N, CA, C and O atoms as a GROMACS GRO file, in nm:
protein
  536
    1MET      N    1   8.503  -3.577  -2.862
    1MET     CA    2   8.574  -3.580  -2.988
    1MET      C    3   8.724  -3.568  -2.968
    1MET      O    4   8.802  -3.609  -3.054
    2LYS      N    5   8.766  -3.511  -2.855
    2LYS     CA    6   8.909  -3.494  -2.831
    2LYS      C    7   8.982  -3.628  -2.838
    2LYS      O    8   9.087  -3.637  -2.902
    3THR      N    9   8.928  -3.730  -2.774
    3THR     CA   10   8.992  -3.862  -2.775
    3THR      C   11   9.003  -3.916  -2.916
    3THR      O   12   9.107  -3.971  -2.954
    4ILE      N   13   8.898  -3.900  -2.995
    4ILE     CA   14   8.899  -3.950  -3.132
    4ILE      C   15   9.004  -3.876  -3.215
    4ILE      O   16   9.079  -3.938  -3.291
    5ILE      N   17   9.009  -3.745  -3.200
    5ILE     CA   18   9.108  -3.667  -3.274
    5ILE      C   19   9.249  -3.708  -3.234
    5ILE      O   20   9.335  -3.729  -3.320
    6ASP      N   21   9.274  -3.720  -3.104
    6ASP     CA   22   9.408  -3.760  -3.057
    6ASP      C   23   9.448  -3.896  -3.112
    6ASP      O   24   9.561  -3.913  -3.159
    7GLU      N   25   9.358  -3.991  -3.107
    7GLU     CA   26   9.390  -4.126  -3.156
    7GLU      C   27   9.408  -4.127  -3.308
    7GLU      O   28   9.496  -4.196  -3.359
    8ALA      N   29   9.325  -4.053  -3.378
    8ALA     CA   30   9.338  -4.047  -3.524
    8ALA      C   31   9.471  -3.985  -3.565
    8ALA      O   32   9.533  -4.029  -3.662
    9LEU      N   33   9.515  -3.884  -3.492
    9LEU     CA   34   9.645  -3.823  -3.521
    9LEU      C   35   9.758  -3.923  -3.498
    9LEU      O   36   9.853  -3.928  -3.577
   10LYS      N   37   9.748  -4.002  -3.391
   10LYS     CA   38   9.850  -4.104  -3.364
   10LYS      C   39   9.860  -4.204  -3.478
   10LYS      O   40   9.968  -4.257  -3.507
   11LEU      N   41   9.747  -4.231  -3.544
   11LEU     CA   42   9.742  -4.328  -3.654
   11LEU      C   43   9.778  -4.266  -3.788
   11LEU      O   44   9.780  -4.335  -3.890
   12GLY      N   45   9.806  -4.137  -3.789
   12GLY     CA   46   9.848  -4.072  -3.912
   12GLY      C   47   9.736  -4.017  -3.998
   12GLY      O   48   9.760  -3.980  -4.113
   13PHE      N   49   9.615  -4.009  -3.944
   13PHE     CA   50   9.504  -3.950  -4.020
   13PHE      C   51   9.526  -3.800  -4.030
   13PHE      O   52   9.582  -3.737  -3.940
   14ARG      N   53   9.481  -3.743  -4.139
   14ARG     CA   54   9.474  -3.597  -4.152
   14ARG      C   55   9.340  -3.554  -4.096
   14ARG      O   56   9.236  -3.610  -4.133
   15ILE      N   57   9.340  -3.457  -4.008
   15ILE     CA   58   9.218  -3.416  -3.940
   15ILE      C   59   9.191  -3.268  -3.968
   15ILE      O   60   9.279  -3.183  -3.956
   16ALA      N   61   9.068  -3.240  -4.005
   16ALA     CA   62   9.020  -3.103  -4.017
   16ALA      C   63   8.900  -3.089  -3.926
   16ALA      O   64   8.811  -3.174  -3.926
   17VAL      N   65   8.896  -2.983  -3.849
   17VAL     CA   66   8.786  -2.956  -3.758
   17VAL      C   67   8.712  -2.833  -3.812
   17VAL      O   68   8.770  -2.725  -3.825
   18VAL      N   69   8.584  -2.852  -3.842
   18VAL     CA   70   8.500  -2.744  -3.893
   18VAL      C   71   8.420  -2.691  -3.774
   18VAL      O   72   8.330  -2.758  -3.722
   19LEU      N   73   8.453  -2.570  -3.733
   19LEU     CA   74   8.390  -2.512  -3.615
   19LEU      C   75   8.274  -2.420  -3.654
   19LEU      O   76   8.289  -2.338  -3.745
   20PRO      N   77   8.160  -2.433  -3.586
   20PRO     CA   78   8.051  -2.336  -3.607
   20PRO      C   79   8.078  -2.212  -3.521
   20PRO      O   80   8.159  -2.218  -3.429
   21PRO      N   81   8.010  -2.101  -3.549
   21PRO     CA   82   8.038  -1.979  -3.473
   21PRO      C   83   7.994  -1.987  -3.328
   21PRO      O   84   8.038  -1.906  -3.246
   22LEU      N   85   7.908  -2.081  -3.294
   22LEU     CA   86   7.861  -2.090  -3.156
   22LEU      C   87   7.966  -2.149  -3.064
   22LEU      O   88   7.958  -2.132  -2.942
   23GLU      N   89   8.065  -2.217  -3.120
   23GLU     CA   90   8.173  -2.269  -3.038
   23GLU      C   91   8.277  -2.160  -3.019
   23GLU      O   92   8.284  -2.066  -3.099
   24ARG      N   93   8.356  -2.172  -2.917
   24ARG     CA   94   8.460  -2.073  -2.891
   24ARG      C   95   8.572  -2.090  -2.992
   24ARG      O   96   8.629  -2.199  -3.005
   25TYR      N   97   8.604  -1.984  -3.061
   25TYR     CA   98   8.712  -1.990  -3.159
   25TYR      C   99   8.849  -1.990  -3.092
   25TYR      O  100   8.950  -2.017  -3.158
   26ASP      N  101   8.855  -1.961  -2.963
   26ASP     CA  102   8.983  -1.959  -2.895
   26ASP      C  103   9.021  -2.097  -2.841
   26ASP      O  104   9.123  -2.111  -2.773
   27VAL      N  105   8.940  -2.199  -2.870
   27VAL     CA  106   8.971  -2.334  -2.824
   27VAL      C  107   9.100  -2.381  -2.891
   27VAL      O  108   9.122  -2.360  -3.010
   28GLU      N  109   9.186  -2.445  -2.813
   28GLU     CA  110   9.314  -2.496  -2.864
   28GLU      C  111   9.292  -2.631  -2.929
   28GLU      O  112   9.228  -2.719  -2.871
   29LEU      N  113   9.346  -2.648  -3.048
   29LEU     CA  114   9.341  -2.776  -3.118
   29LEU      C  115   9.481  -2.835  -3.121
   29LEU      O  116   9.579  -2.760  -3.122
   30PRO      N  117   9.491  -2.967  -3.123
   30PRO     CA  118   9.624  -3.030  -3.126
   30PRO      C  119   9.702  -2.989  -3.251
   30PRO      O  120   9.644  -2.956  -3.354
   31SER      N  121   9.832  -2.993  -3.239
   31SER     CA  122   9.920  -2.965  -3.353
   31SER      C  123   9.889  -3.064  -3.465
   31SER      O  124   9.870  -3.183  -3.441
   32GLY      N  125   9.884  -3.014  -3.586
   32GLY     CA  126   9.858  -3.100  -3.700
   32GLY      C  127   9.713  -3.102  -3.743
   32GLY      O  128   9.681  -3.154  -3.850
   33VAL      N  129   9.624  -3.046  -3.663
   33VAL     CA  130   9.482  -3.041  -3.697
   33VAL      C  131   9.456  -2.914  -3.778
   33VAL      O  132   9.497  -2.805  -3.738
   34VAL      N  133   9.388  -2.929  -3.890
   34VAL     CA  134   9.351  -2.814  -3.970
   34VAL      C  135   9.223  -2.755  -3.911
   34VAL      O  136   9.123  -2.824  -3.896
   35ARG      N  137   9.228  -2.628  -3.880
   35ARG     CA  138   9.115  -2.559  -3.818
   35ARG      C  139   9.040  -2.480  -3.926
   35ARG      O  140   9.101  -2.404  -4.001
   36ILE      N  141   8.909  -2.500  -3.932
   36ILE     CA  142   8.826  -2.426  -4.027
   36ILE      C  143   8.718  -2.354  -3.946
   36ILE      O  144   8.625  -2.417  -3.895
   37ASP      N  145   8.732  -2.223  -3.935
   37ASP     CA  146   8.631  -2.141  -3.869
   37ASP      C  147   8.525  -2.109  -3.973
   37ASP      O  148   8.541  -2.016  -4.052
   38SER      N  149   8.418  -2.187  -3.974
   38SER     CA  150   8.322  -2.185  -4.084
   38SER      C  151   8.234  -2.061  -4.090
   38SER      O  152   8.194  -2.019  -4.198
   39GLY      N  153   8.203  -2.003  -3.976
   39GLY     CA  154   8.108  -1.893  -3.975
   39GLY      C  155   7.965  -1.941  -3.998
   39GLY      O  156   7.873  -1.859  -4.005
   40CYS      N  157   7.946  -2.072  -4.009
   40CYS     CA  158   7.814  -2.131  -4.034
   40CYS      C  159   7.748  -2.174  -3.904
   40CYS      O  160   7.815  -2.202  -3.805
   41GLU      N  161   7.616  -2.179  -3.907
   41GLU     CA  162   7.546  -2.242  -3.795
   41GLU      C  163   7.558  -2.394  -3.813
   41GLU      O  164   7.613  -2.439  -3.913
   42PHE      N  165   7.508  -2.470  -3.720
   42PHE     CA  166   7.536  -2.613  -3.714
   42PHE      C  167   7.496  -2.690  -3.840
   42PHE      O  168   7.573  -2.773  -3.887
   43ARG      N  169   7.377  -2.664  -3.896
   43ARG     CA  170   7.336  -2.741  -4.014
   43ARG      C  171   7.420  -2.708  -4.136
   43ARG      O  172   7.453  -2.796  -4.215
   44CYS      N  173   7.456  -2.584  -4.152
   44CYS     CA  174   7.545  -2.545  -4.261
   44CYS      C  175   7.681  -2.614  -4.244
   44CYS      O  176   7.740  -2.661  -4.340
   45ARG      N  177   7.728  -2.618  -4.121
   45ARG     CA  178   7.855  -2.685  -4.091
   45ARG      C  179   7.848  -2.833  -4.127
   45ARG      O  180   7.946  -2.889  -4.176
   46SER      N  181   7.735  -2.895  -4.104
   46SER     CA  182   7.718  -3.037  -4.138
   46SER      C  183   7.737  -3.060  -4.287
   46SER      O  184   7.800  -3.158  -4.328
   47VAL      N  185   7.682  -2.971  -4.369
   47VAL     CA  186   7.697  -2.984  -4.514
   47VAL      C  187   7.845  -2.976  -4.551
   47VAL      O  188   7.894  -3.057  -4.631
   48ILE      N  189   7.917  -2.880  -4.495
   48ILE     CA  190   8.059  -2.864  -4.524
   48ILE      C  191   8.136  -2.989  -4.481
   48ILE      O  192   8.219  -3.040  -4.556
   49MET      N  193   8.109  -3.038  -4.361
   49MET     CA  194   8.182  -3.155  -4.310
   49MET      C  195   8.159  -3.278  -4.397
   49MET      O  196   8.254  -3.346  -4.435
   50VAL      N  197   8.034  -3.307  -4.427
   50VAL     CA  198   8.003  -3.427  -4.504
   50VAL      C  199   8.053  -3.413  -4.647
   50VAL      O  200   8.111  -3.507  -4.702
   51ARG      N  201   8.032  -3.299  -4.707
   51ARG     CA  202   8.073  -3.278  -4.847
   51ARG      C  203   8.224  -3.292  -4.864
   51ARG      O  204   8.270  -3.342  -4.966
   52SER      N  205   8.301  -3.247  -4.766
   52SER     CA  206   8.446  -3.248  -4.778
   52SER      C  207   8.510  -3.377  -4.727
   52SER      O  208   8.633  -3.388  -4.723
   53SER      N  209   8.430  -3.474  -4.689
   53SER     CA  210   8.482  -3.599  -4.634
   53SER      C  211   8.457  -3.716  -4.728
   53SER      O  212   8.374  -3.710  -4.818
   54ASP      N  213   8.531  -3.821  -4.706
   54ASP     CA  214   8.513  -3.943  -4.783
   54ASP      C  215   8.424  -4.043  -4.713
   54ASP      O  216   8.361  -4.127  -4.778
   55VAL      N  217   8.418  -4.036  -4.580
   55VAL     CA  218   8.342  -4.131  -4.498
   55VAL      C  219   8.278  -4.055  -4.384
   55VAL      O  220   8.337  -3.962  -4.330
   56LEU      N  221   8.156  -4.095  -4.347
   56LEU     CA  222   8.092  -4.040  -4.228
   56LEU      C  223   8.089  -4.149  -4.122
   56LEU      O  224   8.045  -4.261  -4.147
   57VAL      N  225   8.136  -4.115  -4.003
   57VAL     CA  226   8.129  -4.204  -3.888
   57VAL      C  227   8.045  -4.131  -3.784
   57VAL      O  228   8.086  -4.027  -3.732
   58ALA      N  229   7.929  -4.186  -3.752
   58ALA     CA  230   7.839  -4.126  -3.654
   58ALA      C  231   7.847  -4.209  -3.526
   58ALA      O  232   7.814  -4.327  -3.526
   59LEU      N  233   7.891  -4.145  -3.419
   59LEU     CA  234   7.912  -4.216  -3.293
   59LEU      C  235   7.800  -4.192  -3.194
   59LEU      O  236   7.818  -4.213  -3.074
   60GLY      N  237   7.687  -4.148  -3.242
   60GLY     CA  238   7.572  -4.126  -3.157
   60GLY      C  239   7.546  -3.978  -3.140
   60GLY      O  240   7.638  -3.898  -3.126
   61GLY      N  241   7.420  -3.942  -3.142
   61GLY     CA  242   7.384  -3.802  -3.125
   61GLY      C  243   7.236  -3.780  -3.151
   61GLY      O  244   7.156  -3.872  -3.152
   62GLY      N  245   7.204  -3.655  -3.172
   62GLY     CA  246   7.066  -3.615  -3.192
   62GLY      C  247   7.038  -3.579  -3.336
   62GLY      O  248   7.087  -3.643  -3.429
   63ALA      N  249   6.958  -3.475  -3.353
   63ALA     CA  250   6.914  -3.435  -3.486
   63ALA      C  251   7.031  -3.403  -3.578
   63ALA      O  252   7.028  -3.438  -3.696
   64GLY      N  253   7.134  -3.337  -3.527
   64GLY     CA  254   7.249  -3.304  -3.610
   64GLY      C  255   7.319  -3.426  -3.666
   64GLY      O  256   7.356  -3.429  -3.784
   65THR      N  257   7.336  -3.527  -3.584
   65THR     CA  258   7.399  -3.652  -3.629
   65THR      C  259   7.311  -3.720  -3.732
   65THR      O  260   7.361  -3.770  -3.833
   66ILE      N  261   7.182  -3.723  -3.708
   66ILE     CA  262   7.089  -3.785  -3.803
   66ILE      C  263   7.092  -3.711  -3.936
   66ILE      O  264   7.092  -3.774  -4.042
   67ILE      N  265   7.094  -3.578  -3.932
   67ILE     CA  266   7.105  -3.498  -4.055
   67ILE      C  267   7.233  -3.534  -4.130
   67ILE      O  268   7.230  -3.549  -4.252
   68GLU      N  269   7.344  -3.549  -4.059
   68GLU     CA  270   7.471  -3.581  -4.123
   68GLU      C  271   7.467  -3.719  -4.190
   68GLU      O  272   7.523  -3.736  -4.298
   69VAL      N  273   7.403  -3.816  -4.128
   69VAL     CA  274   7.390  -3.948  -4.189
   69VAL      C  275   7.307  -3.938  -4.317
   69VAL      O  276   7.343  -3.998  -4.418
   70LEU      N  277   7.198  -3.863  -4.312
   70LEU     CA  278   7.114  -3.846  -4.432
   70LEU      C  279   7.187  -3.769  -4.542
   70LEU      O  280   7.172  -3.800  -4.660
   71LEU      N  281   7.267  -3.671  -4.503
   71LEU     CA  282   7.348  -3.599  -4.602
   71LEU      C  283   7.449  -3.693  -4.667
   71LEU      O  284   7.466  -3.690  -4.789
   72ALA      N  285   7.514  -3.776  -4.588
   72ALA     CA  286   7.611  -3.871  -4.643
   72ALA      C  287   7.542  -3.962  -4.744
   72ALA      O  288   7.595  -3.987  -4.852
   73TYR      N  289   7.426  -4.011  -4.709
   73TYR     CA  290   7.350  -4.096  -4.801
   73TYR      C  291   7.321  -4.021  -4.931
   73TYR      O  292   7.347  -4.073  -5.040
   74ALA      N  293   7.269  -3.900  -4.920
   74ALA     CA  294   7.232  -3.822  -5.038
   74ALA      C  295   7.353  -3.791  -5.126
   74ALA      O  296   7.339  -3.778  -5.247
   75MET      N  297   7.471  -3.779  -5.064
   75MET     CA  298   7.593  -3.748  -5.138
   75MET      C  299   7.670  -3.873  -5.181
   75MET      O  300   7.774  -3.863  -5.245
   76GLY      N  301   7.618  -3.990  -5.145
   76GLY     CA  302   7.683  -4.114  -5.184
   76GLY      C  303   7.810  -4.145  -5.105
   76GLY      O  304   7.898  -4.216  -5.154
   77LYS      N  305   7.820  -4.092  -4.984
   77LYS     CA  306   7.936  -4.116  -4.899
   77LYS      C  307   7.909  -4.236  -4.809
   77LYS      O  308   7.799  -4.247  -4.755
   78PRO      N  309   8.006  -4.324  -4.791
   78PRO     CA  310   7.986  -4.436  -4.697
   78PRO      C  311   7.952  -4.382  -4.558
   78PRO      O  312   8.013  -4.287  -4.510
   79ALA      N  313   7.853  -4.444  -4.496
   79ALA     CA  314   7.808  -4.401  -4.363
   79ALA      C  315   7.812  -4.518  -4.267
   79ALA      O  316   7.752  -4.622  -4.292
   80TYR      N  317   7.883  -4.499  -4.156
   80TYR     CA  318   7.896  -4.598  -4.051
   80TYR      C  319   7.836  -4.538  -3.925
   80TYR      O  320   7.873  -4.428  -3.884
   81VAL      N  321   7.741  -4.610  -3.863
   81VAL     CA  322   7.667  -4.555  -3.751
   81VAL      C  323   7.679  -4.648  -3.631
   81VAL      O  324   7.647  -4.766  -3.641
   82LEU      N  325   7.725  -4.594  -3.519
   82LEU     CA  326   7.728  -4.668  -3.393
   82LEU      C  327   7.590  -4.660  -3.330
   82LEU      O  328   7.536  -4.550  -3.312
   83VAL      N  329   7.533  -4.775  -3.295
   83VAL     CA  330   7.403  -4.780  -3.228
   83VAL      C  331   7.422  -4.837  -3.088
   83VAL      O  332   7.527  -4.891  -3.056
   84GLY      N  333   7.318  -4.825  -3.007
   84GLY     CA  334   7.328  -4.870  -2.870
   84GLY      C  335   7.389  -4.764  -2.780
   84GLY      O  336   7.445  -4.795  -2.675
   85THR      N  337   7.378  -4.640  -2.821
   85THR     CA  338   7.437  -4.528  -2.748
   85THR      C  339   7.337  -4.463  -2.652
   85THR      O  340   7.374  -4.377  -2.571
   86ASN      N  341   7.210  -4.503  -2.661
   86ASN     CA  342   7.101  -4.441  -2.586
   86ASN      C  343   7.079  -4.296  -2.627
   86ASN      O  344   7.031  -4.214  -2.548
   87LEU      N  345   7.114  -4.266  -2.751
   87LEU     CA  346   7.089  -4.134  -2.807
   87LEU      C  347   6.990  -4.147  -2.923
   87LEU      O  348   6.963  -4.257  -2.970
   88SER      N  349   6.938  -4.036  -2.969
   88SER     CA  350   6.833  -4.037  -3.072
   88SER      C  351   6.873  -4.108  -3.200
   88SER      O  352   6.789  -4.169  -3.266
   89SER      N  353   7.001  -4.102  -3.236
   89SER     CA  354   7.046  -4.167  -3.360
   89SER      C  355   7.031  -4.319  -3.355
   89SER      O  356   7.042  -4.385  -3.459
   90ASP      N  357   7.006  -4.377  -3.238
   90ASP     CA  358   6.980  -4.521  -3.228
   90ASP      C  359   6.854  -4.562  -3.304
   90ASP      O  360   6.836  -4.679  -3.335
   91ALA      N  361   6.767  -4.466  -3.335
   91ALA     CA  362   6.644  -4.495  -3.410
   91ALA      C  363   6.668  -4.509  -3.560
   91ALA      O  364   6.580  -4.556  -3.632
   92LEU      N  365   6.785  -4.469  -3.609
   92LEU     CA  366   6.811  -4.474  -3.753
   92LEU      C  367   6.789  -4.612  -3.816
   92LEU      O  368   6.726  -4.619  -3.922
   93PRO      N  369   6.837  -4.722  -3.757
   93PRO     CA  370   6.815  -4.851  -3.824
   93PRO      C  371   6.667  -4.891  -3.831
   93PRO      O  372   6.629  -4.969  -3.918
   94LYS      N  373   6.586  -4.841  -3.741
   94LYS     CA  374   6.443  -4.868  -3.747
   94LYS      C  375   6.380  -4.794  -3.865
   94LYS      O  376   6.296  -4.848  -3.937
   95ALA      N  377   6.423  -4.670  -3.884
   95ALA     CA  378   6.367  -4.588  -3.992
   95ALA      C  379   6.427  -4.625  -4.127
   95ALA      O  380   6.357  -4.627  -4.228
   96PHE      N  381   6.557  -4.654  -4.128
   96PHE     CA  382   6.630  -4.681  -4.253
   96PHE      C  383   6.721  -4.801  -4.232
   96PHE      O  384   6.841  -4.784  -4.212
   97PRO      N  385   6.667  -4.924  -4.238
   97PRO     CA  386   6.746  -5.043  -4.209
   97PRO      C  387   6.874  -5.056  -4.293
   97PRO      O  388   6.977  -5.099  -4.242
   98GLU      N  389   6.868  -5.020  -4.420
   98GLU     CA  390   6.987  -5.023  -4.505
   98GLU      C  391   6.997  -4.898  -4.591
   98GLU      O  392   7.104  -4.839  -4.605
   99TYR      N  393   6.885  -4.860  -4.649
   99TYR     CA  394   6.882  -4.748  -4.744
   99TYR      C  395   6.777  -4.647  -4.699
   99TYR      O  396   6.683  -4.681  -4.627
  100VAL      N  397   6.794  -4.523  -4.743
  100VAL     CA  398   6.699  -4.417  -4.708
  100VAL      C  399   6.580  -4.417  -4.802
  100VAL      O  400   6.468  -4.387  -4.762
  101ASP      N  401   6.605  -4.450  -4.930
  101ASP     CA  402   6.497  -4.448  -5.029
  101ASP      C  403   6.523  -4.552  -5.137
  101ASP      O  404   6.619  -4.629  -5.130
  102ASP      N  405   6.435  -4.554  -5.237
  102ASP     CA  406   6.444  -4.657  -5.341
  102ASP      C  407   6.561  -4.638  -5.437
  102ASP      O  408   6.586  -4.724  -5.521
  103ARG      N  409   6.632  -4.526  -5.427
  103ARG     CA  410   6.751  -4.507  -5.513
  103ARG      C  411   6.866  -4.595  -5.469
  103ARG      O  412   6.954  -4.627  -5.549
  104ARG      N  413   6.865  -4.636  -5.342
  104ARG     CA  414   6.970  -4.724  -5.287
  104ARG      C  415   7.111  -4.669  -5.318
  104ARG      O  416   7.196  -4.740  -5.371
  105VAL      N  417   7.131  -4.543  -5.282
  105VAL     CA  418   7.255  -4.472  -5.312
  105VAL      C  419   7.375  -4.539  -5.245
  105VAL      O  420   7.472  -4.575  -5.311
  106ILE      N  421   7.368  -4.556  -5.116
  106ILE     CA  422   7.469  -4.629  -5.040
  106ILE      C  423   7.397  -4.704  -4.929
  106ILE      O  424   7.290  -4.661  -4.884
  107ARG      N  425   7.454  -4.813  -4.886
  107ARG     CA  426   7.398  -4.888  -4.774
  107ARG      C  427   7.456  -4.830  -4.646
  107ARG      O  428   7.577  -4.822  -4.630
  108ILE      N  429   7.367  -4.789  -4.556
  108ILE     CA  430   7.412  -4.739  -4.426
  108ILE      C  431   7.450  -4.860  -4.342
  108ILE      O  432   7.374  -4.955  -4.332
  109ARG      N  433   7.568  -4.856  -4.282
  109ARG     CA  434   7.620  -4.967  -4.204
  109ARG      C  435   7.608  -4.935  -4.056
  109ARG      O  436   7.655  -4.831  -4.010
  110TYR      N  437   7.544  -5.025  -3.981
  110TYR     CA  438   7.520  -5.005  -3.838
  110TYR      C  439   7.604  -5.104  -3.758
  110TYR      O  440   7.620  -5.220  -3.797
  111PHE      N  441   7.656  -5.057  -3.646
  111PHE     CA  442   7.739  -5.139  -3.559
  111PHE      C  443   7.702  -5.110  -3.414
  111PHE      O  444   7.678  -4.995  -3.377
  112ASP      N  445   7.699  -5.215  -3.334
  112ASP     CA  446   7.678  -5.194  -3.190
  112ASP      C  447   7.808  -5.209  -3.114
  112ASP      O  448   7.810  -5.198  -2.991
  113ASP      N  449   7.917  -5.234  -3.184
  113ASP     CA  450   8.049  -5.248  -3.125
  113ASP      C  451   8.143  -5.146  -3.189
  113ASP      O  452   8.170  -5.153  -3.308
  114PRO      N  453   8.193  -5.050  -3.109
  114PRO     CA  454   8.279  -4.946  -3.168
  114PRO      C  455   8.409  -5.000  -3.227
  114PRO      O  456   8.462  -4.941  -3.321
  115VAL      N  457   8.460  -5.110  -3.174
  115VAL     CA  458   8.584  -5.167  -3.228
  115VAL      C  459   8.558  -5.226  -3.367
  115VAL      O  460   8.638  -5.206  -3.458
  116LYS      N  461   8.447  -5.298  -3.382
  116LYS     CA  462   8.413  -5.353  -3.515
  116LYS      C  463   8.387  -5.240  -3.615
  116LYS      O  464   8.428  -5.249  -3.730
  117LEU      N  465   8.320  -5.134  -3.570
  117LEU     CA  466   8.296  -5.020  -3.656
  117LEU      C  467   8.429  -4.961  -3.703
  117LEU      O  468   8.447  -4.936  -3.822
  118ALA      N  469   8.521  -4.939  -3.611
  118ALA     CA  470   8.651  -4.881  -3.646
  118ALA      C  471   8.726  -4.970  -3.744
  118ALA      O  472   8.789  -4.920  -3.838
  119ARG      N  473   8.721  -5.099  -3.722
  119ARG     CA  474   8.790  -5.190  -3.815
  119ARG      C  475   8.733  -5.180  -3.956
  119ARG      O  476   8.807  -5.179  -4.054
  120GLU      N  477   8.600  -5.174  -3.966
  120GLU     CA  478   8.537  -5.163  -4.098
  120GLU      C  479   8.570  -5.031  -4.166
  120GLU      O  480   8.594  -5.028  -4.286
  121VAL      N  481   8.570  -4.923  -4.090
  121VAL     CA  482   8.604  -4.793  -4.147
  121VAL      C  483   8.747  -4.796  -4.201
  121VAL      O  484   8.774  -4.743  -4.308
  122CYS      N  485   8.836  -4.857  -4.127
  122CYS     CA  486   8.977  -4.864  -4.170
  122CYS      C  487   8.995  -4.951  -4.294
  122CYS      O  488   9.097  -4.940  -4.362
  123ARG      N  489   8.899  -5.035  -4.325
  123ARG     CA  490   8.906  -5.117  -4.447
  123ARG      C  491   8.859  -5.042  -4.571
  123ARG      O  492   8.880  -5.088  -4.683
  124GLU      N  493   8.797  -4.926  -4.552
  124GLU     CA  494   8.752  -4.846  -4.666
  124GLU      C  495   8.872  -4.812  -4.753
  124GLU      O  496   8.980  -4.780  -4.702
  125ARG      N  497   8.854  -4.819  -4.882
  125ARG     CA  498   8.960  -4.782  -4.977
  125ARG      C  499   8.941  -4.636  -5.013
  125ARG      O  500   8.860  -4.603  -5.099
  126ILE      N  501   9.016  -4.550  -4.948
  126ILE     CA  502   9.000  -4.408  -4.966
  126ILE      C  503   9.136  -4.344  -4.990
  126ILE      O  504   9.233  -4.374  -4.921
  127THR      N  505   9.142  -4.257  -5.089
  127THR     CA  506   9.265  -4.181  -5.114
  127THR      C  507   9.225  -4.039  -5.150
  127THR      O  508   9.148  -4.021  -5.244
  128PRO      N  509   9.273  -3.939  -5.081
  128PRO     CA  510   9.347  -3.944  -4.957
  128PRO      C  511   9.256  -3.977  -4.840
  128PRO      O  512   9.134  -3.973  -4.854
  129VAL      N  513   9.314  -4.011  -4.726
  129VAL     CA  514   9.236  -4.048  -4.608
  129VAL      C  515   9.175  -3.923  -4.547
  129VAL      O  516   9.246  -3.830  -4.508
  130LYS      N  517   9.044  -3.923  -4.541
  130LYS     CA  518   8.969  -3.816  -4.473
  130LYS      C  519   8.849  -3.883  -4.409
  130LYS      O  520   8.793  -3.978  -4.466
  131ALA      N  521   8.808  -3.837  -4.295
  131ALA     CA  522   8.689  -3.891  -4.232
  131ALA      C  523   8.619  -3.779  -4.158
  131ALA      O  524   8.682  -3.682  -4.115
  132THR      N  525   8.487  -3.792  -4.143
  132THR     CA  526   8.407  -3.701  -4.065
  132THR      C  527   8.347  -3.778  -3.950
  132THR      O  528   8.291  -3.886  -3.969
  133PHE      N  529   8.358  -3.725  -3.832
  133PHE     CA  530   8.298  -3.787  -3.716
  133PHE      C  531   8.185  -3.698  -3.671
  133PHE      O  532   8.205  -3.582  -3.635
  134GLY      N  533   8.062  -3.754  -3.673
  134GLY     CA  534   7.945  -3.676  -3.637
  134GLY      C  535   7.870  -3.734  -3.524
  134GLY      O  536   7.768  -3.678  -3.482
   0.00000   0.00000   0.00000
């Protein structure tokens, strides 16, 4: 995530990092990053991250990433998912090709190319700019 945060800062994004208590609170964050020591365990932290964001970008992961994608769907937040990572979240398009249920809240967007994913995320019309990377 360090590389993503550094690059997002260079592009002028506002970044907030929501830390769970299991991570070291003494970790140094780059200047300009808003630090939120949540006191929550990982799933609680996921709710805070997704709820406070305008877009979810999932770059591959396990159960936590999958939970965050489902939370984004339930909250009506645009969700962009990188596949082809050889991680558990690669199964999402098989389970949910576009939508999670018949409500069709938002269409989950899948990409196998991180550059194309980034371009699409940057096309989102969001004010103010906030993003969650899960």
